[in-house]
C-alpha positions in Angstrom: -103.5 -197.4 70.4 -100.3 -196.4 72.1 -97.4 -198.7 72.6 -97.5 -198.6 76.4 -101.3 -199.4 76.6 -100.5 -202.7 74.4 -97.4 -203.1 76.8 -99.9 -202.7 79.8 -102.6 -204.8 78.0 -100.0 -207.6 77.5 -100.5 -207.2 73.6 -97.1 -207.3 73.0 -96.3 -210.4 74.7 -94.3 -211.8 72.0 -92.9 -209.3 69.8 -92.9 -205.5 69.2 -90.8 -203.0 66.6 -89.9 -199.9 67.4 -89.0 -197.7 64.2 -87.1 -194.6 64.2 -88.8 -192.8 60.9 -87.4 -189.5 59.0 -89.3 -187.6 57.1 -88.1 -184.8 54.8 -89.4 -181.7 53.2 -87.7 -179.8 50.3 -88.7 -176.4 50.0 -87.4 -174.4 46.9 -87.2 -171.0 48.4 -84.7 -172.0 51.3 -81.3 -172.8 50.4 -80.9 -175.3 53.1 -82.9 -178.7 52.8 -84.7 -179.0 56.2 -85.4 -182.8 57.6 -87.2 -182.8 61.0 -86.6 -186.3 62.7 -89.4 -187.7 64.6 -89.5 -191.0 66.1 -92.6 -193.0 65.4 -93.2 -196.5 67.2 -95.1 -199.1 65.5 -96.2 -202.2 67.3 -96.8 -205.6 66.2 -99.2 -207.2 68.6 -99.7 -211.0 68.7 -102.1 -212.5 65.9 -105.2 -213.6 67.2 -105.8 -217.1 67.0 -109.0 -218.7 66.2 -110.2 -222.5 66.6 -108.7 -224.6 64.0 -110.8 -224.9 61.5 -112.5 -228.5 60.3 -110.3 -228.8 57.1 -107.4 -227.4 59.1 -107.5 -230.1 61.4 -108.3 -232.6 58.9 -105.2 -231.8 56.8 -103.1 -232.2 60.1 -104.6 -235.4 61.0 -103.7 -236.8 57.5 -100.2 -235.6 57.5 -99.9 -237.1 61.0 -101.0 -240.7 59.5 -98.6 -240.1 56.4 -95.7 -240.0 58.9 -97.1 -243.2 61.2 -98.3 -241.2 64.3 -100.6 -243.2 66.3 -100.1 -241.7 69.8 -103.3 -240.4 71.0 -101.6 -238.0 73.6 -99.0 -236.5 70.8 -101.8 -236.0 68.4 -104.3 -234.1 71.2 -101.2 -232.2 72.3 -100.3 -230.9 68.5 -103.8 -229.8 67.5 -104.4 -228.1 70.8 -100.9 -226.7 70.1 -102.1 -225.3 66.6 -105.2 -224.1 68.1 -103.5 -221.8 70.4 -100.4 -220.3 68.0 -100.6 -219.5 64.6 -96.8 -219.9 63.9 -97.3 -223.6 64.7 -100.6 -223.7 62.8 -99.1 -222.4 59.4 -96.2 -225.0 59.9 -98.0 -228.0 60.2 -100.6 -226.9 57.5 -97.2 -226.4 55.4 -95.8 -230.1 55.9 -99.6 -231.2 55.7 -98.6 -230.4 51.9 -96.2 -233.3 51.8 -99.3 -235.8 51.9 -99.4 -237.3 48.5 -102.2 -236.8 46.6 -104.5 -240.0 46.0 -104.3 -241.6 42.5 -107.3 -241.9 40.5 -107.3 -244.5 37.6 -109.3 -244.4 34.6 -108.4 -247.8 33.4 -110.3 -251.0 35.4 -108.2 -252.7 37.5 -108.4 -256.2 39.1 -108.8 -257.3 42.5 -106.0 -259.7 42.8 -103.4 -257.4 42.1 -104.9 -255.1 45.0 -103.2 -255.0 48.6 -106.7 -254.7 50.1 -107.7 -258.0 48.5 -108.0 -260.6 51.2 -108.4 -264.1 49.7 -110.8 -267.2 51.1 -110.3 -270.9 50.6 -111.1 -270.3 47.3 -108.1 -270.1 44.9 -109.8 -267.1 42.8 -112.6 -265.5 45.1 -111.6 -263.0 48.0 -113.3 -259.9 49.8 -112.4 -256.3 49.9 -110.8 -255.0 53.1 -111.9 -251.4 52.6 -115.7 -252.5 52.0 -116.1 -252.1 48.5 -119.5 -253.7 47.0 -119.4 -257.1 46.3 -121.4 -260.6 45.7 -122.4 -262.2 48.5 -119.7 -265.1 47.4 -116.9 -262.2 47.1 -115.0 -260.9 44.6 -113.6 -262.8 41.5 -109.8 -262.0 41.7 -109.4 -261.3 38.0 -112.7 -259.4 37.2 -111.8 -255.9 36.0 -113.5 -252.9 37.5 -113.0 -249.4 39.0 -112.0 -248.9 42.4 -111.1 -246.1 44.7 -109.3 -248.2 47.1 -107.1 -249.8 44.6 -103.8 -250.1 45.6 -101.2 -252.5 43.7 -99.4 -255.1 45.7 -95.9 -255.1 45.7 -94.1 -256.8 43.4 -91.1 -258.6 44.7 -88.1 -258.7 42.1 -85.7 -262.1 41.9 
């Protein structure tokens, strides 16, 4: 496709690069080397964008949660921009790499040391705010168990 055809179709709405190219020939039986010069036009059209993949959507949403963004209008506008513009999509996917990976513990923990443990009137029993399976009465704070939602309660130093 020629450069003028790309321009007329709107394919160069964002960027185009024209590069003069020089080709050289070397012939042994001539004393003078001749280098015919020609101008070659190389056009870079805009990248075609496709719909945001579900995994990309999830990564960007997790990053927004990580930075504390809760405004649904801002979130919708950002995801729309990522669907329409590849540079914007690349930028926010790169930023999504900042989200820390969850820590998976191999050793058992106690519910009483977890932020998600919500005590009831009993001094040792409570419930998991993340919905982990528990007995009818609740969870005992000192029982040791494995939990994917465990988040240590911050300690205050005095």
